[in-house]
C-alpha positions in Angstrom: 54.7 95.8 82.3 51.3 97.4 82.8 50.5 99.4 86.0 48.1 96.6 87.1 50.9 94.0 87.0 53.7 96.2 88.4 55.2 95.0 91.7 54.2 97.4 94.5 56.6 98.6 97.1 56.2 97.8 100.8 55.6 101.5 101.5 52.7 101.6 99.0 51.2 98.4 100.5 51.5 99.8 104.1 50.0 103.1 103.2 47.0 101.4 101.6 46.5 99.1 104.6 46.9 101.8 107.3 44.7 104.3 105.5 41.9 101.6 105.4 42.4 100.9 109.1 42.4 104.6 109.9 39.2 105.2 107.8 37.4 102.2 109.5 38.1 103.5 113.0 37.9 107.2 112.1 41.1 107.9 113.9 43.7 110.6 113.4 46.6 108.1 113.1 47.2 104.5 112.3 50.5 102.8 113.0 52.4 99.6 112.4 55.4 99.3 114.7 58.1 96.6 115.3 60.1 97.0 118.5 62.3 95.2 120.9 62.8 95.8 124.6 65.0 98.9 124.0 63.9 100.7 120.8 61.5 101.0 117.9 63.1 99.3 114.9 60.4 99.8 112.3 57.5 102.3 112.1 54.9 103.0 109.4 52.3 105.8 109.9 49.2 107.1 108.2 47.4 110.2 109.4 44.2 112.1 108.5 44.3 115.1 106.3 45.9 118.3 107.8 47.2 116.3 110.8 51.0 116.5 111.4 53.1 113.4 111.1 54.5 112.1 114.4 56.5 109.1 113.1 60.0 110.6 113.5 59.2 112.1 116.9 57.9 108.8 118.3 60.9 106.8 117.0 63.3 109.1 118.8 61.7 108.8 122.2 63.3 106.8 125.0 61.5 103.6 126.0 60.0 105.1 129.2 58.6 108.1 127.3 56.8 106.1 124.6 53.0 106.5 124.3 51.2 104.0 126.5 49.6 102.3 123.4 53.2 101.3 122.4 54.2 100.1 125.9 51.0 98.2 126.5 48.3 96.5 124.5 45.1 98.6 124.8 41.9 96.7 123.9 39.3 98.8 125.7 37.3 100.3 122.8 36.1 103.1 125.1 39.6 104.5 125.1 40.8 107.0 122.5 43.7 104.8 121.4 43.6 101.0 120.6 46.5 98.7 120.0 46.9 95.0 119.4 50.2 93.1 119.9 51.8 90.1 118.2 55.0 88.4 119.3 57.7 88.0 116.6 61.1 86.1 116.6 64.1 87.2 118.7 62.1 89.1 121.4 60.4 91.5 119.0 56.8 92.7 119.1 54.6 93.8 116.2 52.0 96.5 117.1 49.0 97.7 115.1 47.4 100.8 116.6 44.9 103.6 115.9 45.3 106.9 117.8 42.8 109.5 118.7 39.8 107.5 117.6 36.7 109.6 117.0 34.1 106.8 116.7 33.9 104.8 120.0 32.7 101.2 120.6 34.5 99.7 117.6 35.3 96.1 117.3 39.0 95.1 117.2 38.5 92.0 115.0 39.7 93.9 111.9 43.0 94.9 113.6 43.5 91.4 115.0 42.9 89.9 111.5 45.1 92.3 109.6 48.1 92.4 112.0 49.5 88.9 111.1 49.4 89.6 107.4 51.1 93.0 107.8 53.9 91.5 109.9 54.3 88.7 107.3 54.5 91.2 104.5 57.2 93.2 106.3 59.2 90.0 107.0 59.0 89.0 103.3 60.0 92.5 102.3 63.0 92.4 104.6 64.0 89.0 103.3 63.7 90.2 99.7 65.8 93.3 100.6 68.4 91.1 102.2 68.6 88.8 99.2 68.9 91.9 96.9 71.7 93.2 99.1 73.6 89.9 99.1 73.2 89.7 95.4 75.4 92.9 95.1 77.4 92.7 98.4 79.8 90.3 99.9 78.2 88.8 103.0 81.4 88.6 105.0 82.9 92.1 104.5 79.9 94.1 103.3 81.9 95.2 100.3 80.5 95.2 96.8 80.8 91.9 95.0 81.4 90.8 91.5 77.8 91.3 90.4 78.1 94.9 91.5 81.3 95.2 89.5 79.7 93.8 86.3 76.8 96.3 86.8 79.3 99.1 87.3 81.1 98.2 84.0 77.8 98.6 82.2 77.1 102.0 83.8 80.7 103.3 83.4 80.4 103.2 79.6 77.7 106.0 79.8 79.6 108.2 82.3 81.7 111.2 81.3 84.7 110.5 83.5 87.6 112.8 83.8 90.0 110.1 85.2 89.8 106.7 86.8 92.2 104.8 89.0 92.0 101.0 89.6 93.7 99.1 92.4 93.9 95.3 92.4 94.8 93.8 95.7 95.3 90.1 96.6 96.0 88.5 100.0 99.1 86.4 100.0 98.7 82.9 101.4 95.1 83.1 102.6 94.8 79.3 102.4 97.8 79.0 104.7 96.1 81.4 107.2 93.0 79.3 107.2 95.0 76.0 107.5 97.4 77.2 110.2 95.2 79.4 112.3 91.6 78.4 111.4 89.0 79.8 109.1 87.8 82.4 111.7 91.2 83.9 111.7 91.3 83.9 107.9 87.9 85.6 107.9 89.3 88.3 110.2 92.2 88.9 107.8 89.7 89.2 104.9 87.6 91.7 106.8 90.5 93.8 108.0 92.0 94.1 104.5 88.6 95.3 103.2 88.3 97.8 106.0 91.7 99.3 105.2 90.9 99.6 101.5 87.6 101.4 102.4 89.5 103.6 104.8 91.9 104.9 102.2 89.4 104.9 99.2 86.4 106.4 100.8 85.1 107.9 97.5 85.7 104.6 95.6 83.8 101.5 94.8 85.6 98.8 96.7 84.8 95.2 95.7 85.7 91.8 97.0 85.8 89.8 93.8 86.9 86.4 95.1 88.0 84.9 98.4 91.3 86.8 98.5 91.0 89.4 95.7 89.8 93.0 96.0 89.3 95.8 93.5 89.0 99.6 94.2 87.8 101.9 91.4 88.3 105.6 92.0 86.6 108.1 89.7 87.7 111.6 88.9 90.8 111.6 91.1 94.2 113.1 90.3 97.1 110.8 89.7 99.0 112.2 92.7 96.1 111.7 95.0 95.5 108.1 93.7 99.1 107.1 94.1 99.3 108.7 97.6 96.3 106.6 98.7 97.6 103.4 97.1 101.0 103.8 99.0 99.3 104.8 102.3 97.0 101.7 102.1 100.0 99.4 101.2 102.1 100.8 104.1 99.3 100.2 106.6 98.8 96.6 105.4 102.6 96.0 105.5 102.6 97.3 109.1 100.0 94.7 110.0 102.0 91.9 108.4 104.9 92.1 106.0 103.9 90.8 102.6 100.3 90.5 103.6 98.9 91.8 100.3 100.2 92.2 96.7 98.9 95.2 94.8 98.7 96.3 91.2 97.3 99.6 89.9 96.6 101.7 86.8 95.3 105.2 86.1 93.9 106.9 83.0 92.6 110.3 82.1 91.9 110.0 78.4 90.2 107.4 76.2 89.1 105.7 79.4 88.1 102.1 79.2 87.5 100.8 82.7 87.6 97.2 81.7 91.1 97.6 80.1 92.2 99.7 83.1 91.2 97.0 85.6 92.9 94.4 83.4 96.1 96.4 83.5 95.9 96.7 87.3 95.3 92.9 87.7 98.1 92.1 85.3 100.5 94.2 87.4 99.2 92.5 90.6 99.8 89.0 89.1 103.3 90.0 88.1 104.0 91.4 91.6 102.6 88.2 93.1 105.0 86.1 91.0 107.9 88.2 92.4 106.6 87.7 95.9 106.5 83.9 95.7 109.8 83.8 93.8 111.5 85.6 96.6 109.7 83.5 99.1 111.1 80.3 97.5 114.5 81.8 97.4 114.3 82.8 101.0 114.7 86.5 100.4 113.6 88.5 103.4 113.0 92.2 102.6 114.1 93.7 105.9 117.4 91.9 105.7 117.9 92.8 102.0 117.0 96.4 102.9 119.5 96.6 105.7 122.2 95.0 103.6 121.5 97.6 100.8 121.6 100.5 103.2 124.8 99.2 104.7 126.4 98.8 101.3 125.3 102.3 100.2 126.8 103.7 103.4 130.0 101.8 102.9 130.4 103.0 99.3 130.1 99.6 97.8 127.8 101.0 95.0 130.0 102.9 92.6 128.5 105.6 90.3 130.0 105.5 86.8 129.4 107.8 83.9 128.7 106.8 80.3 129.6 109.7 77.9 127.0 111.0 75.6 128.5 112.4 72.4 127.4 115.0 69.8 126.7 112.8 66.7 128.3 115.4 64.4 131.3 116.8 66.3 132.1 113.7 68.5 132.3 116.2 71.5 131.0 115.1 74.9 127.7 116.8 75.5 126.4 114.9 78.5 126.6 111.7 80.5 124.4 108.9 81.8 124.9 107.8 85.4 125.1 104.1 85.9 125.9 102.1 89.0 128.2 99.2 89.6 128.3 97.0 92.8 131.6 96.2 94.3 131.2 93.0 96.4 133.9 92.5 99.1 134.6 89.0 97.8 133.4 88.8 94.2 134.6 92.2 93.0 132.5 94.2 90.5 129.2 92.3 89.9 126.9 92.3 86.9 124.4 95.0 87.7 121.5 92.9 86.3 121.7 90.6 89.2 121.3 93.1 92.1 119.1 95.5 90.2 116.6 92.8 89.4 116.5 91.8 93.1 116.0 95.4 94.2 113.2 95.9 91.8 111.5 92.6 92.9 111.7 93.7 96.5 110.8 97.4 95.7 114.0 98.7 97.2 115.3 100.3 94.0 114.1 103.6 95.4 117.0 103.8 97.9 119.6 103.1 95.2 118.0 105.5 92.7 118.1 108.4 95.2 121.6 107.5 96.2 122.7 107.8 92.5 120.7 111.0 92.1 122.4 112.5 95.2 125.9 111.4 93.9 125.2 113.1 90.6 124.1 116.3 92.4 127.2 116.2 94.6 129.4 115.7 91.5 127.7 118.6 89.6 128.3 120.8 92.7 132.0 119.9 92.7 132.4 120.5 89.0 131.0 124.0 89.4 133.2 124.7 92.4 136.3 123.4 90.5 135.3 125.5 87.4 135.0 122.3 85.2 132.8 122.3 82.1 129.1 121.8 83.1 127.2 119.1 81.1 123.8 117.5 81.8 123.9 114.1 83.6 121.0 111.6 83.3 119.8 109.3 86.0 117.7 106.2 85.4 114.8 105.7 87.8 113.1 102.3 88.3 109.3 102.0 87.8 108.8 101.5 91.6 110.7 104.7 92.3 108.7 106.7 89.8 105.4 105.4 91.3 106.2 106.9 94.7 104.0 109.9 95.3 106.8 111.8 97.1 109.6 111.2 94.6 109.7 114.8 93.3 109.8 116.2 96.9 112.7 113.9 97.6 114.5 115.0 94.5 113.9 118.7 95.3 115.3 118.2 98.8 118.5 116.8 97.3 118.8 119.5 94.7 118.4 122.2 97.3 121.0 120.5 99.5 123.7 120.8 96.8 122.4 124.0 95.2 122.5 122.4 91.8 121.2 124.1 88.7 118.4 121.8 87.4 119.3 122.5 83.8 122.1 119.9 84.3 119.8 117.2 85.7 117.9 114.7 83.6 115.7 111.8 84.7 115.3 108.9 82.2 111.9 107.3 82.2 110.7 104.4 80.1 107.3 102.8 79.2 109.1 99.6 78.0 109.4 98.2 81.5 105.6 97.8 81.8 105.6 99.2 85.4 103.2 102.0 84.5 100.7 102.6 81.8 101.2 105.6 79.5 98.9 108.0 81.5 100.7 107.2 84.7 104.1 107.7 83.1 103.0 111.0 81.5 101.7 112.3 84.9 105.0 111.3 86.6 107.1 112.9 83.9 105.0 116.1 84.2 105.6 116.2 88.0 109.4 115.9 87.5 109.4 118.6 84.8 107.4 120.9 87.1 110.3 120.4 89.6 112.5 121.9 86.8 114.3 118.6 86.1 114.5 117.6 82.5 112.8 114.3 81.4 114.2 112.0 78.8 112.0 109.2 77.3 114.3 106.2 77.4 114.2 102.9 75.5 111.9 104.3 72.7 111.4 101.5 70.2 111.8 98.7 72.7 109.1 96.2 73.5 105.9 97.8 74.8 106.8 101.3 73.6 104.4 103.1 71.1 104.0 106.3 69.3 101.0 107.2 71.4 103.2 108.2 74.3 104.6 111.0 72.1 101.2 112.8 72.1 100.4 112.1 75.7 103.6 113.0 77.4 105.7 116.2 77.7 109.4 115.5 77.6 112.7 117.2 76.8 114.6 114.4 75.1 114.1 111.0 73.5 116.5 108.1 73.4 116.3 105.5 70.7 116.6 102.0 72.1 119.7 99.9 71.3 117.4 97.3 69.6 116.5 99.9 66.9 120.2 100.8 66.5 121.3 97.2 66.2 119.3 96.8 62.9 119.7 100.3 61.5 122.5 99.4 59.1 120.9 96.4 57.3 117.2 97.0 57.8 115.3 99.5 55.7 112.3 99.2 57.9 114.3 100.1 61.0 115.7 103.1 59.1 112.2 104.4 58.1 110.9 104.0 61.7 114.0 105.7 63.2 113.8 108.6 60.7 110.1 109.0 61.5 110.8 109.3 65.2 113.6 111.8 64.7 111.4 113.9 62.4 108.5 114.0 64.9 110.9 114.9 67.7 112.5 117.7 65.7 109.0 119.2 65.1 108.2 118.9 68.8 111.5 120.7 69.7 112.9 117.6 71.4 116.5 116.4 71.2 117.1 112.8 70.0 119.9 110.5 71.2 120.6 106.9 70.3 122.0 104.2 72.7 124.0 101.1 71.8 126.0 102.8 69.0 128.9 100.3 68.5 130.0 100.8 64.9 131.0 103.7 62.6 128.3 102.6 60.1 125.6 103.0 62.7 126.9 106.4 63.6 127.1 107.5 60.0 123.4 106.5 59.3 122.2 108.2 62.5 124.1 111.4 61.6 122.4 111.4 58.1 119.0 111.0 59.8 119.7 114.1 62.0 120.1 112.3 65.3 121.6 114.8 67.8 123.5 112.6 70.3 124.8 109.1 70.6 126.3 106.8 73.2 127.8 103.3 73.1 131.0 101.3 73.0 132.2 103.1 69.8 133.1 105.9 72.2 133.4 104.4 75.6 132.0 102.0 78.2 130.8 103.3 81.6 133.8 104.7 83.5 134.3 106.1 87.0 133.6 109.7 87.6 137.3 110.5 88.2 138.3 108.9 84.9 135.4 110.7 83.1 136.7 114.0 84.4 140.2 113.4 83.3 139.2 112.1 79.9 136.5 114.6 78.9 136.5 117.6 81.2 140.1 118.4 82.1 141.7 117.9 78.7 
């Protein structure tokens, strides 16, 4: 576009008009002002060369201290200042003035003719600015809208980002709020959720994408800080109303693709939302479930068992995996899949996981006091537990309570559950390892696991998933893949174990491949701690 056809800004137009007015009246200053009864809302100024600007000083004055040409129309051309007024909508007044006029006896017809056009130009400019603002902002909350998000995606490709966190949030049952309490109440809920997201993500771009869906994108933030803000925002929203919002989130620091990251966060949010409505239909009420869980933990209804981990070559016990069984007062020992699924759906796994971790620490302390052989014990943590920003601090508190040597503690983490993307899992694993607790990459070879995690994550051990072991006897492909994993781990200095070893043939092949440890029904099923001690430690 040529300079002649280029759209001019309102400031350029105002400068041209005011400079013409000032030259015509030979004054030191020319002003266009819009004011109401209490304050100056808009002010444009043009002054002669070597004359100081007064615009900011005038705007800051109290109404009673404003120059008289602002307070009253002055049309006596023998005066040193002239001003003409025009009424605008909503009690506002437009003023065109020349100050410190050097050439007296001038006619005011120019000022009277120009003022309506100036005020109209300003109104059009404000309307245009408002339309531009609404094109990229949500009119109800003031948050950025989907157009802004699309523009951001285009810009993000050119940015050199160190890390990005994405949070997807969705209000549960907004239609019911509108139906039961009225749309105004529903609007207040929408506004309040947006305010809380902005409160905890001050440095982020916070978007309202649809009526009930929000997105926050945080650039160059640490995983720990991002998760801390996510959980703080969720806690505050839960305090307002239990189950008010469903959240999903993702974080990356390498090979960042914001579009993929946002998609991951939204996928997690949708999965969490399914769980929310599933529990709603079943009549699950989290506070009741939580209290029942805490009561059962206190009563000892959750029994920690140990699954022996054997040296693949000597068949000697070299470790154990802690598993939990639930003893119902009427139904006896229950299938763990039933209650664990419920706890994960209601995000209460955290209480059970730390209970098991503490029981393991207590057991290790007792083994040391009783001079029993010390072997490492692994604990499985659910994804919701690993996502808590304070999990390592909680673990350290328990470790210090029992004075346990961390070399005997292992936490098993897995990417196969889909709770966390690889970067998030790697960051969490690194935090646990910094607390001197060993990390085992569990369920490797199961659905959703990939070789990429091996290069992203620091870990101390890897466990082949039982699905790989199931086919290892009859499938050449499974043997090649398992051998490749074992070879990579050997070069990384990482021990490899295999789960689900049920036959001697499976064990023989794993031994030939160089697998270090195995576990499965070929050796034993999960047994109580007391039975484990008698069978493996006191013999």
